ZAGU-545260 format. One record per atom (N, C-alpha, C, O, CB): residue in three letters; x, y, z. Coordinates in steps of 0.05 Angstrom, whole numbers, padded with zeros to 5 digits, always signed. Glycine has a CB too. Layout:
<sites>
ALAXYZ;...
</sites>
This chain:
<sites>
GLN+00187+00580+00206;GLN+00162+00589+00221;GLN+00134+00577+00207;GLN+00131+00574+00183;GLN+00162+00622+00221;VAL+00121+00573+00222;VAL+00093+00540+00212;VAL+00067+00570+00218;VAL+00063+00586+00236;VAL+00088+00492+00253;GLN+00049+00563+00184;GLN+00032+00576+00181;GLN+00006+00561+00181;GLN+00008+00539+00172;GLN+00039+00589+00162;LEU-00022+00568+00189;LEU-00028+00557+00174;LEU-00056+00591+00155;LEU-00060+00614+00161;LEU-00036+00524+00191;VAL-00066+00574+00135;VAL-00075+00605+00126;VAL-00104+00582+00106;VAL-00103+00564+00089;VAL-00041+00634+00099;GLU-00131+00600+00127;GLU-00157+00585+00109;GLU-00157+00604+00090;GLU-00141+00623+00085;GLU-00189+00581+00125;SER-00187+00593+00073;SER-00196+00615+00045;SER-00214+00591+00039;SER-00210+00567+00047;SER-00168+00628+00013;GLY-00238+00603+00019;GLY-00255+00597+00014;GLY-00289+00611+00021;GLY-00307+00612+00004;GLY-00247+00578+00022;GLY-00288+00619+00046;GLY-00305+00630+00055;GLY-00328+00664+00042;GLY-00322+00680+00025;GLY-00289+00630+00077;GLY-00349+00662+00056;GLY-00360+00685+00038;GLY-00393+00682+00044;GLY-00397+00670+00066;GLY-00352+00679+00002;LEU-00417+00690+00032;LEU-00439+00684+00016;LEU-00456+00659+00009;LEU-00461+00652-00014;LEU-00432+00690-00003;VAL-00460+00653+00020;VAL-00478+00646+00008;VAL-00508+00637+00015;VAL-00515+00643+00038;VAL-00467+00633-00002;GLN-00529+00624-00002;GLN-00565+00626+00009;GLN-00562+00598+00017;GLN-00553+00579+00004;GLN-00597+00633-00019;PRO-00570+00599+00040;PRO-00592+00571+00047;PRO-00587+00539+00033;PRO-00585+00543+00009;PRO-00626+00580+00036;GLY-00586+00520+00036;GLY-00586+00500+00016;GLY-00563+00494-00004;GLY-00557+00473-00016;GLY-00607+00504+00002;GLY-00550+00524-00004;GLY-00515+00518-00033;GLY-00499+00509-00014;GLY-00504+00500+00008;GLY-00493+00552-00055;SER-00485+00512-00022;SER-00460+00490-00027;SER-00427+00515-00012;SER-00428+00540-00012;SER-00457+00479-00075;LEU-00410+00502-00005;LEU-00384+00517-00003;LEU-00358+00504+00003;LEU-00361+00482+00014;LEU-00388+00536+00017;ARG-00333+00512-00001;ARG-00309+00494-00004;ARG-00298+00507+00013;ARG-00300+00530+00004;ARG-00294+00489-00030;LEU-00280+00509+00044;LEU-00270+00520+00046;LEU-00234+00504+00047;LEU-00232+00480+00054;LEU-00285+00534+00064;SER-00220+00515+00042;SER-00185+00498+00035;SER-00164+00515+00066;SER-00165+00537+00077;SER-00166+00516-00014;CYS-00150+00497+00069;CYS-00127+00506+00095;CYS-00103+00491+00088;CYS-00097+00468+00094;CYS-00135+00498+00130;ALA-00083+00517+00067;ALA-00061+00505+00071;ALA-00052+00506+00087;ALA-00066+00517+00105;ALA-00048+00507+00061;ALA-00030+00499+00095;ALA+00002+00497+00113;ALA+00027+00507+00111;ALA+00037+00494+00092;ALA+00011+00476+00115;SER+00048+00525+00123;SER+00065+00530+00097;SER+00085+00525+00121;SER+00078+00516+00144;SER+00066+00562+00076;GLY+00111+00531+00111;GLY+00141+00527+00127;GLY+00158+00511+00133;GLY+00166+00497+00114;GLY+00142+00531+00144;SER+00169+00506+00154;SER+00190+00486+00157;SER+00169+00454+00173;SER+00168+00444+00196;SER+00218+00503+00182;ILE+00159+00449+00152;ILE+00136+00418+00167;ILE+00151+00393+00159;ILE+00162+00388+00137;ILE+00097+00413+00150;SER+00150+00381+00175;SER+00164+00354+00169;SER+00140+00336+00157;SER+00138+00332+00133;SER+00178+00339+00200;SER+00118+00326+00179;SER+00092+00323+00176;SER+00067+00345+00186;SER+00071+00366+00198;SER+00089+00299+00187;ILE+00046+00337+00179;ILE+00020+00337+00197;ILE+00001+00305+00209;ILE-00012+00287+00198;ILE-00002+00356+00176;GLU+00008+00310+00231;GLU-00014+00295+00246;GLU-00037+00300+00237;GLU-00040+00303+00213;GLU-00017+00300+00274;ASN-00054+00302+00254;ASN-00081+00316+00252;ASN-00090+00347+00240;ASN-00081+00368+00249;ASN-00089+00315+00278;MET-00112+00345+00216;MET-00123+00368+00216;MET-00144+00374+00216;MET-00155+00364+00196;MET-00118+00378+00205;ALA-00161+00390+00230;ALA-00184+00399+00239;ALA-00200+00427+00230;ALA-00190+00448+00222;ALA-00179+00399+00266;TRP-00229+00420+00233;TRP-00245+00447+00224;TRP-00255+00455+00248;TRP-00259+00437+00264;TRP-00269+00444+00202;TYR-00262+00484+00256;TYR-00270+00485+00276;TYR-00291+00520+00273;TYR-00289+00536+00254;TYR-00242+00480+00297;ARG-00304+00521+00290;ARG-00327+00543+00289;ARG-00333+00561+00313;ARG-00336+00555+00337;ARG-00351+00529+00285;GLN-00335+00582+00304;GLN-00353+00609+00327;GLN-00381+00632+00314;GLN-00382+00656+00309;GLN-00324+00637+00338;ALA-00389+00621+00314;ALA-00413+00633+00322;ALA-00427+00653+00337;ALA-00440+00648+00357;ALA-00419+00622+00328;LEU-00425+00676+00328;LEU-00426+00693+00352;LEU-00432+00703+00371;LEU-00449+00721+00370;LEU-00425+00701+00353;GLY-00423+00694+00393;GLY-00438+00701+00432;GLY-00432+00659+00434;GLY-00448+00649+00449;GLY-00499+00719+00437;LYS-00420+00647+00426;LYS-00426+00631+00428;LYS-00383+00613+00433;LYS-00363+00628+00433;LYS-00451+00628+00403;GLU-00383+00588+00437;GLU-00366+00581+00451;GLU-00344+00571+00418;GLU-00357+00573+00397;GLU-00378+00557+00479;ARG-00324+00564+00416;ARG-00318+00547+00397;ARG-00321+00521+00394;ARG-00317+00507+00413;ARG-00301+00549+00395;GLU-00329+00506+00363;GLU-00330+00488+00371;GLU-00313+00467+00350;GLU-00297+00475+00332;GLU-00355+00485+00377;LEU-00320+00441+00357;LEU-00308+00422+00335;LEU-00325+00414+00309;LEU-00347+00406+00316;LEU-00302+00396+00348;VAL-00322+00413+00284;VAL-00334+00405+00254;VAL-00317+00392+00244;VAL-00321+00393+00220;VAL-00340+00426+00234;ALA-00302+00381+00248;ALA-00288+00360+00234;ALA-00262+00355+00242;ALA-00250+00375+00249;ALA-00287+00365+00209;VAL-00244+00327+00242;VAL-00232+00325+00240;VAL-00213+00300+00229;VAL-00220+00277+00236;VAL-00235+00335+00252;GLN-00190+00302+00212;GLN-00184+00273+00205;GLN-00143+00273+00204;GLN-00126+00287+00195;GLN-00203+00264+00168;SER-00146+00245+00221;SER-00116+00242+00223;SER-00096+00237+00202;SER-00095+00235+00177;SER-00111+00222+00239;ARG-00090+00237+00211;ARG-00053+00229+00179;ARG-00063+00211+00169;ARG-00060+00206+00145;ARG-00012+00214+00188;LEU-00080+00192+00188;LEU-00080+00166+00164;LEU-00106+00159+00157;LEU-00109+00137+00144;LEU-00067+00136+00175;GLY-00121+00170+00160;GLY-00142+00184+00146;GLY-00170+00179+00165;GLY-00190+00187+00154;GLY-00145+00172+00113;ALA-00173+00171+00184;ALA-00193+00171+00207;ALA-00200+00197+00208;ALA-00185+00216+00208;ALA-00184+00162+00233;THR-00230+00196+00208;THR-00249+00217+00208;THR-00270+00218+00231;THR-00281+00197+00239;THR-00262+00215+00183;ASN-00275+00247+00243;ASN-00295+00246+00262;ASN-00304+00272+00260;ASN-00290+00291+00256;ASN-00288+00237+00290;TYR-00341+00273+00264;TYR-00358+00306+00258;TYR-00375+00309+00277;TYR-00389+00293+00289;TYR-00377+00312+00229;GLY-00372+00332+00280;GLY-00402+00346+00295;GLY-00416+00329+00291;GLY-00411+00314+00272;GLY-00418+00372+00285;ASP-00438+00324+00308;ASP-00466+00320+00309;ASP-00476+00347+00288;ASP-00490+00341+00269;ASP-00478+00322+00344;SER-00471+00365+00291;SER-00490+00380+00279;SER-00489+00383+00253;SER-00507+00393+00239;SER-00491+00403+00289;VAL-00464+00372+00242;VAL-00455+00373+00221;VAL-00456+00341+00200;VAL-00456+00341+00176;VAL-00428+00385+00229;LYS-00458+00321+00212;LYS-00462+00301+00201;LYS-00482+00288+00184;LYS-00505+00284+00191;LYS-00460+00293+00214;GLY-00467+00281+00151;GLY-00481+00273+00134;GLY-00495+00296+00112;GLY-00517+00295+00102;GLY-00499+00259+00149;ARG-00468+00322+00108;ARG-00470+00337+00104;ARG-00447+00351+00101;ARG-00448+00369+00084;ARG-00483+00340+00114;TRP-00430+00347+00111;TRP-00403+00365+00108;TRP-00373+00333+00107;TRP-00363+00312+00114;TRP-00399+00396+00147;THR-00374+00347+00098;THR-00334+00317+00082;THR-00311+00333+00087;THR-00308+00356+00078;THR-00327+00308+00030;ILE-00296+00323+00101;ILE-00264+00339+00111;ILE-00245+00315+00099;ILE-00250+00291+00098;ILE-00257+00343+00155;SER-00220+00331+00088;SER-00205+00309+00071;SER-00178+00330+00069;SER-00175+00354+00074;SER-00222+00296+00036;ARG-00160+00309+00060;ARG-00133+00330+00056;ARG-00122+00304+00028;ARG-00126+00281+00021;ARG-00105+00335+00096;ASP-00099+00336+00021;ASP-00095+00322-00003;ASP-00062+00304-00006;ASP-00052+00296+00015;ASP-00099+00347-00026;LYS-00044+00297-00037;LYS-00038+00278-00025;LYS-00015+00281-00011;LYS-00006+00261+00000;LYS-00037+00260-00040;ALA-00003+00305-00008;ALA+00013+00330+00003;ALA+00009+00317+00041;ALA+00025+00303+00053;ALA-00008+00370-00008;GLU-00011+00324+00049;GLU-00031+00325+00072;GLU-00012+00355+00083;GLU+00000+00356+00105;GLU-00032+00290+00096;ASN-00014+00371+00067;ASN-00008+00403+00074;ASN-00030+00415+00070;ASN-00035+00437+00078;ASN+00014+00417+00058;THR-00047+00400+00055;THR-00075+00421+00059;THR-00110+00408+00067;THR-00123+00392+00055;THR-00078+00438+00024;VAL-00115+00419+00088;VAL-00142+00410+00083;VAL-00177+00425+00079;VAL-00185+00448+00083;VAL-00142+00394+00103;TYR-00189+00405+00071;TYR-00201+00421+00063;TYR-00235+00404+00065;TYR-00240+00380+00065;TYR-00187+00431+00036;LEU-00249+00424+00066;LEU-00275+00413+00071;LEU-00306+00422+00058;LEU-00310+00446+00051;LEU-00275+00415+00098;GLN-00313+00414+00058;GLN-00339+00415+00041;GLN-00361+00414+00042;GLN-00374+00394+00034;GLN-00342+00406+00029;MET-00370+00438+00053;MET-00400+00435+00056;MET-00428+00439+00044;MET-00432+00458+00029;MET-00401+00445+00070;ASN-00444+00426+00048;ASN-00463+00419+00029;ASN-00492+00428+00051;ASN-00490+00428+00075;ASN-00459+00384+00016;SER-00513+00432+00038;SER-00534+00434+00049;SER-00536+00462+00071;SER-00551+00463+00090;SER-00536+00407+00060;LEU-00523+00479+00065;LEU-00514+00488+00093;LEU-00540+00509+00105;LEU-00556+00517+00087;LEU-00482+00506+00090;LYS-00543+00514+00118;LYS-00554+00526+00142;LYS-00551+00552+00147;LYS-00526+00555+00149;LYS-00546+00515+00162;PRO-00565+00581+00152;PRO-00570+00602+00175;PRO-00554+00604+00189;PRO-00535+00621+00187;PRO-00589+00600+00191;GLU-00559+00575+00220;GLU-00554+00565+00239;GLU-00524+00560+00235;GLU-00512+00555+00256;GLU-00571+00544+00243;ASP-00507+00561+00213;ASP-00481+00543+00203;ASP-00460+00575+00202;ASP-00436+00574+00201;ASP-00487+00519+00163;THR-00475+00602+00202;THR-00464+00626+00203;THR-00435+00623+00220;THR-00436+00605+00237;THR-00485+00646+00215;ALA-00419+00632+00220;ALA-00395+00633+00234;ALA-00363+00643+00217;ALA-00355+00648+00194;ALA-00394+00603+00245;VAL-00352+00641+00242;VAL-00316+00645+00230;VAL-00311+00623+00235;VAL-00318+00617+00257;VAL-00292+00667+00243;TYR-00295+00601+00219;TYR-00279+00570+00214;TYR-00250+00579+00208;TYR-00236+00590+00192;TYR-00293+00548+00184;PHE-00252+00567+00234;PHE-00219+00562+00238;PHE-00203+00534+00230;PHE-00215+00513+00234;PHE-00214+00566+00269;CYS-00182+00533+00221;CYS-00158+00506+00220;CYS-00155+00504+00241;CYS-00161+00518+00261;CYS-00129+00507+00207;ASN-00144+00484+00240;ASN-00122+00471+00274;ASN-00116+00445+00257;ASN-00127+00433+00238;ASN-00146+00462+00318;ALA-00089+00441+00275;ALA-00078+00426+00261;ALA-00055+00420+00272;ALA-00043+00440+00276;ALA-00077+00433+00240;ASP-00038+00391+00282;ASP-00020+00381+00303;ASP+00002+00381+00274;ASP-00005+00369+00254;ASP-00030+00347+00326;ILE+00031+00398+00276;ILE+00048+00397+00247;ILE+00065+00392+00274;ILE+00066+00403+00296;ILE+00052+00426+00219;TRP+00079+00372+00260;TRP+00122+00369+00277;TRP+00133+00389+00260;TRP+00118+00394+00242;TRP+00149+00332+00269;SER+00148+00399+00259;SER+00179+00414+00260;SER+00195+00423+00273;SER+00193+00440+00290;SER+00181+00429+00253;ASP+00212+00413+00266;ASP+00241+00412+00268;ASP+00252+00397+00308;ASP+00263+00406+00328;ASP+00251+00453+00259;ARG+00237+00368+00299;ARG+00226+00353+00312;ARG+00203+00351+00340;ARG+00196+00339+00360;ARG+00245+00346+00315;ARG+00199+00367+00326;ARG+00174+00383+00351;ARG+00148+00382+00350;ARG+00141+00398+00333;ARG+00173+00412+00355;LEU+00130+00370+00361;LEU+00099+00370+00357;LEU+00090+00393+00374;LEU+00094+00393+00398;LEU+00083+00340+00366;ASP+00072+00418+00357;ASP+00066+00426+00354;ASP+00034+00437+00354;ASP+00022+00424+00337;ASP+00080+00423+00347;ASN+00015+00456+00366;ASN-00012+00453+00350;ASN-00018+00480+00338;ASN-00005+00494+00353;ASN-00037+00444+00368;TYR-00030+00496+00321;TYR-00022+00515+00304;TYR-00052+00525+00294;TYR-00064+00509+00279;TYR-00001+00504+00281;TRP-00063+00548+00301;TRP-00092+00550+00291;TRP-00084+00575+00258;TRP-00067+00591+00253;TRP-00117+00567+00324;GLY-00107+00565+00244;GLY-00105+00583+00229;GLY-00122+00614+00226;GLY-00133+00621+00247;GLY-00107+00570+00212;GLN-00125+00632+00206;GLN-00134+00660+00230;GLN-00163+00666+00229;GLN-00175+00681+00244;GLN-00118+00693+00223;GLY-00172+00652+00210;GLY-00205+00637+00211;GLY-00215+00654+00181;GLY-00200+00671+00173;GLY-00231+00649+00248;THR-00238+00649+00167;THR-00255+00659+00155;THR-00281+00660+00151;THR-00286+00638+00141;THR-00249+00656+00143;GLN-00295+00669+00151;GLN-00323+00679+00156;GLN-00340+00673+00132;GLN-00337+00686+00112;GLN-00323+00711+00162;VAL-00355+00655+00133;VAL-00375+00647+00128;VAL-00407+00649+00130;VAL-00415+00629+00143;VAL-00369+00636+00132;THR-00424+00663+00124;THR-00442+00679+00121;THR-00469+00661+00103;THR-00476+00668+00081;THR-00428+00704+00106;VAL-00478+00642+00116;VAL-00512+00639+00098;VAL-00538+00649+00108;VAL-00549+00651+00130;VAL-00521+00609+00096;SER-00543+00655+00086;SER-00567+00681+00091;SER-00599+00691+00056;SER-00603+00708+00038;SER-00534+00719+00095;SER-00600+00688+00057;SER-00626+00695+00034;SER-00625+00728+00032;SER-00641+00739+00017;SER-00664+00684+00047;
</sites>
């Protein structure tokens, strides 16, 4: 079984920084894309950032220039460095990944971690 677990969420003041982590575990052969999504209360889920196995990245327009997605050497963990946080960044942040396991490629979601930006 494969699972994704997020960590690092919490309460932060406007202008502050936060670093989210997502660790994949289980019977994993390799991981293709790893991504971060977010969903604010009453809104649809949106893409925040994504990074491919070879390192290509893409960011949502609302976070370009402020945040950075990265992956560790083993490519089983993805990070999201969030700087210059704004109240409108408040949302539940979800990890998402395309993972090879037993010769099958499937998409997985984490349980989500709450990020609240407030004074």
